[in-house]
C-alpha positions as semicolon CSV with decimal commas, in nm:
position;residue;x (nm);y (nm);z (nm)
1;M;0,687;-1,432;0,637
2;E;1,019;-1,290;0,523
3;I;1,208;-1,055;0,756
4;L;1,409;-0,797;0,561
5;Y;1,562;-0,610;0,857
6;S;1,542;-0,589;1,233
7;D;1,713;-0,406;1,517
8;E;1,613;-0,298;1,867
9;S;1,379;-0,026;1,733
10;L;1,210;-0,164;1,423
11;V;1,145;-0,463;1,203
12;V;1,081;-0,465;0,827
13;C;0,899;-0,764;0,679
14;V;0,708;-0,883;0,374
15;K;0,340;-0,917;0,465
16;P;0,172;-1,219;0,306
17;V;-0,171;-1,175;0,145
18;G;-0,440;-1,278;0,394
19;L;-0,273;-1,161;0,716
20;D;-0,423;-0,863;0,899
21;S;-0,153;-0,593;0,913
22;E;-0,279;-0,445;1,241
23;K;-0,358;-0,761;1,444
24;T;-0,241;-1,097;1,308
25;L;0,091;-0,984;1,162
26;P;0,206;-0,796;1,476
27;Q;0,124;-1,111;1,678
28;E;0,332;-1,322;1,436
29;L;0,620;-1,076;1,479
30;K;0,587;-1,091;1,860
31;N;0,638;-1,466;1,836
32;R;0,976;-1,400;1,672
33;F;1,086;-1,082;1,848
34;P;1,050;-1,025;2,224
35;G;0,856;-0,721;2,343
36;E;0,593;-0,507;2,178
37;I;0,524;-0,453;1,808
38;Y;0,361;-0,124;1,702
39;P;0,192;-0,087;1,360
40;V;0,259;0,256;1,204
41;H;0,092;0,202;0,864
42;R;-0,137;-0,060;0,717
43;L;-0,206;-0,276;0,414
44;D;-0,543;-0,425;0,321
45;L;-0,595;-0,789;0,419
46;N;-0,584;-0,901;0,054
47;V;-0,267;-0,702;-0,031
48;G;0,090;-0,813;0,042
49;G;0,423;-0,642;0,048
50;V;0,691;-0,457;0,239
51;M;0,592;-0,312;0,578
52;V;0,777;-0,154;0,869
53;Y;0,682;-0,200;1,237
54;A;0,817;-0,022;1,542
55;R;0,946;-0,216;1,844
56;T;0,936;0,076;2,089
57;K;0,694;0,363;2,155
58;Q;0,970;0,611;2,068
59;A;1,032;0,443;1,732
60;A;0,656;0,433;1,664
61;A;0,631;0,808;1,732
62;A;0,933;0,881;1,509
63;L;0,802;0,666;1,223
64;S;0,455;0,823;1,253
65;R;0,614;1,170;1,229
66;T;0,809;1,056;0,922
67;I;0,482;0,947;0,758
68;Q;0,299;1,269;0,853
69;E;0,584;1,479;0,711
70;G;0,575;1,284;0,383
71;A;0,929;1,154;0,431
72;M;0,830;0,787;0,409
73;V;0,807;0,692;0,042
74;K;0,581;0,396;-0,039
75;E;0,568;0,243;-0,386
76;Y;0,348;-0,034;-0,520
77;V;0,317;-0,248;-0,829
78;A;-0,030;-0,325;-0,961
79;M;-0,171;-0,523;-1,253
80;V;-0,465;-0,337;-1,405
81;H;-0,715;-0,413;-1,681
82;G;-0,664;-0,206;-1,995
83;T;-0,383;0,034;-2,083
84;P;-0,356;0,346;-1,870
85;P;-0,141;0,642;-1,982
86;E;0,238;0,594;-1,980
87;E;0,256;0,803;-1,664
88;G;0,033;1,019;-1,453
89;D;-0,014;1,230;-1,143
90;W;-0,372;1,187;-1,024
91;E;-0,551;1,386;-0,756
92;D;-0,903;1,297;-0,646
93;L;-1,145;1,354;-0,362
94;L;-1,234;1,025;-0,193
95;W;-1,522;0,939;0,037
96;K;-1,547;0,614;0,230
97;D;-1,878;0,442;0,297
98;S;-1,782;0,260;0,619
99;K;-2,097;0,045;0,620
100;K;-2,006;-0,103;0,281
101;N;-1,627;-0,071;0,333
102;K;-1,613;0,088;-0,011
103;V;-1,452;0,410;-0,130
104;Y;-1,584;0,644;-0,399
105;V;-1,439;0,931;-0,602
106;V;-1,656;1,238;-0,540
107;H;-1,646;1,580;-0,703
108;R;-1,688;1,824;-0,417
109;Q;-1,545;1,870;-0,071
110;R;-1,776;1,780;0,217
111;G;-1,761;1,604;0,554
112;G;-1,552;1,288;0,546
113;V;-1,404;1,361;0,203
114;K;-1,024;1,341;0,179
115;K;-0,780;1,445;-0,091
116;A;-0,585;1,161;-0,251
117;R;-0,278;1,185;-0,473
118;L;-0,063;0,928;-0,648
119;E;0,190;0,921;-0,931
120;F;0,241;0,622;-1,158
121;M;0,443;0,489;-1,447
122;R;0,322;0,215;-1,680
123;L;0,575;-0,069;-1,706
124;S;0,395;-0,289;-1,959
125;S;0,076;-0,270;-2,164
126;G;-0,183;-0,493;-2,324
127;E;-0,516;-0,637;-2,211
128;T;-0,362;-0,602;-1,868
129;S;-0,088;-0,355;-1,779
130;L;0,168;-0,341;-1,503
131;V;0,204;-0,007;-1,327
132;R;0,437;0,120;-1,056
133;V;0,267;0,362;-0,820
134;R;0,401;0,613;-0,568
135;L;0,150;0,713;-0,304
136;H;0,157;1,071;-0,176
137;T;-0,144;1,013;0,051
138;G;-0,242;0,691;0,223
139;R;-0,618;0,669;0,182
140;S;-0,820;0,353;0,223
141;H;-0,831;0,153;-0,106
142;Q;-0,672;0,456;-0,276
143;I;-0,486;0,288;-0,563
144;R;-0,775;0,052;-0,628
145;V;-1,033;0,333;-0,644
146;Q;-0,828;0,584;-0,841
147;F;-0,749;0,333;-1,117
148;A;-1,099;0,178;-1,124
149;S;-1,265;0,521;-1,147
150;R;-1,077;0,579;-1,473
151;G;-1,172;0,243;-1,623
152;F;-0,861;0,047;-1,518
153;P;-0,970;-0,177;-1,229
154;L;-0,699;-0,389;-1,072
155;V;-0,691;-0,752;-1,182
156;G;-0,867;-0,951;-0,908
157;D;-1,036;-0,647;-0,754
158;H;-1,400;-0,755;-0,777
159;K;-1,510;-0,490;-0,525
160;Y;-1,411;-0,220;-0,775
161;G;-1,526;-0,369;-1,104
162;A;-1,283;-0,641;-1,215
163;K;-1,457;-0,930;-1,394
164;D;-1,172;-1,182;-1,390
165;S;-1,113;-1,500;-1,188
166;A;-0,814;-1,384;-0,980
167;S;-0,872;-1,438;-0,609
168;A;-0,728;-1,108;-0,479
169;P;-0,633;-0,765;-0,616
170;M;-0,297;-0,774;-0,790
171;L;-0,145;-0,501;-0,575
172;F;0,182;-0,526;-0,383
173;S;0,380;-0,287;-0,164
174;C;0,713;-0,325;-0,345
175;C;0,932;-0,052;-0,195
176;I;0,953;0,155;0,121
177;R;1,211;0,426;0,194
178;F;1,248;0,639;0,504
179;P;1,513;0,834;0,698
180;Y;1,646;0,647;1,002
181;Q;1,935;0,730;1,232
182;G;2,094;0,971;0,985
183;Q;2,065;0,753;0,677
184;T;1,803;0,647;0,424
185;M;1,670;0,296;0,470
186;A;1,526;0,132;0,157
187;F;1,366;-0,211;0,121
188;S;1,226;-0,372;-0,194
189;R;1,052;-0,693;-0,294
190;L;0,844;-0,786;-0,598
191;P;0,543;-1,020;-0,602
192;D;0,549;-1,357;-0,776
193;W;0,316;-1,230;-1,050
194;E;0,534;-0,932;-1,149
195;Q;0,698;-1,022;-1,480
196;V;0,869;-0,705;-1,596
C-alpha cells in the first residue's frame, strides 16, 4: 500500500483492490502509524484508489463536515463497455436492495430512495471507453449503476451486466481534493490499466 501523505491528523494512501476500506485497511494503517485510524469515506472492496483517513477524532469530524458540505472533491477513472457521450451530468434516483447488495435506478421518490449525481468526461472511445467521473453524491455503487443503467456497464462489473472476463470492475479513485489547514490538499494516482 502506497502512502501519499501523513501528518499527526491524517493519512492519505492508495487502497489496493481487495482490501476492506473500513476494517482491513485501517488495521494495516495502524500497523504503520501509532494510535487510532478513523475512516471518513469508503470504497468498495473490489475498487482501489486514493483515500484519506483521520488520525484523531477532531480530524475525523472536520473531514466528515468537509464531505457533508461538498468541499471534498472525489474523481474516478472507469473503463466502460461501449461509447458514452463525450460528457454528461447525470442525476438519478437510486434504491439499494440490502439483501442482494445491489442498487437500482428507480423513477419515483419513496422510502430508502436517494438522489445521485455525477459528472463525467469521456477520455477515449471504442468497444470500451475510458471516462473520468466527478461524484457529487457518494451513493453505494453509484458510478457502476448510473453507467450500467444507460447501457455502459463497467468492464469487469458482472453484478451490473458486464459479460467480459475481467476479475473486478475497472473503477479507480484517481483524485481527491479537500481544504485542510488553510490550503487545498490534492492527491492523484492512476491505475495500471489506465492508458490515456
